[in-house]
Phi, psi and omega in degrees: 000147178255133178241142180241154168282133170283136185234160177277187182298340182259002180089011179274130179301139181270348185103344176273150173234157182212149178283146186310305185296326178293318179301316182281336177281332187242015172061045182263129185291130179214181186248150172226161173244131178240132180238125176259122173264122185235153173209160177253130177226120179051043176080005180241152178270131173246150176239144176273126176244144176260141172270119184292143178302149178295343181269358181298148182283348175218141178049050178298140176074009180257152174281137186220181177317150181313310178204138180200156177184166179291150173270124178292157178310130177082355182273145179268158184304310182296318177300317180293319178299314179297319179297315181298315178301318180293311183294312187279324187237351181077018179267121178263088183271139173278165180302322183283354176270353178248126180251126180289129182252343180136191180230158171209159182265144173237125180212112178205167177222126183204153180266133175225138178051034177078008180233145176287139179235120180246128181240128179219091188230157164246123182263128174264119191254133178234153178242134178238117184239025175277157180301139179225124174261108187295339178286345181253005179284151175253101185277138175279099192299331178287346179251318191236125177279315177195173176230152176212154174274139178225147174293130184300308184295320179295321178294317178302312179298317180298319180291325175297328179274004181061041176303125186294346178289337189246150169232020181294133178291123179302321179297326177293318177294320178300316179298316180298313180300314179299316179299313181295323177295317179295328180269011177062029180267344181254000000 
């Protein structure tokens, strides 16, 4: 079983813990770490997106954030980001290779596999801009079917149009674009 810290509006643990399925069944606020892998090609920013496994409990078979996952009880955001990159993609990132970009809220309710899934999260977002050869990644097959590079602006526009290929949170992409613009990367 997976246990999460219940958190306040700012992502601070309240001291309560809850099991994963209970959190999603009862709309209980918890934390996730999201990592955007970015690169520049011909003057444009590309993002690496993972295609979620068909067995995922939410958004199976959709393209999503480069790497993301729940923070286990007692785990800190940066520690969780490093763990997710390692588990899902086989990338062993050091702390200084991940840059904190900010947080955003995720809140939705949708049915998957015949069950209601409620998400109430605060996502801690990191950017990884070191070179990545997608042919050399070690994908966690129960989580990730494959990965591909996508143009950041085109993906943002597609997500605004609710393109069915993607389940990327528009607020997450907005935060990433804003962060990259402030750091003069876009």
